[in-house]
C-alpha positions in Angstrom: 2.0 1.7 13.3 3.3 -1.1 11.2 4.7 -0.4 7.8 5.5 -2.8 5.0 8.7 -2.5 3.0 8.5 -1.3 -0.6 10.4 -3.5 -3.0 11.0 -2.4 -6.6 11.6 -5.1 -9.2 12.1 -5.3 -12.9 11.0 -8.9 -12.9 8.0 -10.1 -14.8 4.8 -9.4 -12.9 4.0 -13.1 -13.3 7.1 -14.2 -11.3 6.7 -12.0 -8.2 4.4 -12.4 -5.2 3.0 -8.9 -4.4 0.1 -7.2 -2.7 0.1 -4.4 -5.3 1.6 -3.6 -8.7 2.3 -0.1 -10.0 2.0 0.1 -13.7 2.7 3.0 -16.0 -0.1 4.4 -18.2 0.1 7.3 -20.6 -2.6 9.4 -22.2 -3.4 8.4 -25.8 -5.7 10.0 -28.3 -8.5 7.6 -27.5 -7.9 6.9 -23.8 -5.2 5.3 -21.6 -2.3 3.5 -23.2 -0.3 0.9 -21.3 3.3 1.7 -20.8 6.1 -0.8 -21.4 6.1 -3.5 -18.7 2.4 -3.8 -18.4 2.1 -6.7 -20.9 2.2 -9.5 -18.4 -0.5 -7.9 -16.3 -2.6 -7.2 -19.4 -2.2 -10.9 -20.4 -3.2 -12.1 -17.0 -6.4 -10.1 -17.4 -7.1 -11.6 -20.8 -6.1 -8.4 -22.7 -8.7 -6.2 -20.9 -6.5 -3.9 -18.8 -6.8 -0.8 -21.0 -10.5 -1.3 -21.4 -10.9 -1.8 -17.7 -8.9 1.4 -17.0 -11.2 3.3 -19.4 -14.3 1.9 -17.8 -13.0 3.1 -14.4 -12.5 6.6 -15.8 -8.7 6.5 -16.2 -7.3 8.9 -18.8 -3.6 8.4 -18.4 -3.0 12.0 -17.4 0.1 12.8 -15.4 -0.1 12.1 -11.7 -3.4 10.2 -12.1 -3.9 7.1 -9.9 -6.5 4.4 -10.7 -6.9 1.4 -8.5 -7.9 -1.8 -10.2 -9.1 -4.7 -8.0 -7.7 -8.0 -9.4 -9.2 -10.6 -7.1 -7.4 -13.9 -7.5 -5.6 -12.8 -10.7 
């Protein structure tokens, strides 16, 4: 079985080539709230990341995982 290395970076999401990004989201009173560091990804998605997470059923609860396909973004 082949495994890929996991690299952790504090660089802007706009400046790294990656197959996946892991972003923090917390639970807010009206749905998921983006954690610090998600701004570049939200901007790349034209400010729709929180709304997309809500549409996918994300709540921001602890240990929740939501996959968001990004296509060419």
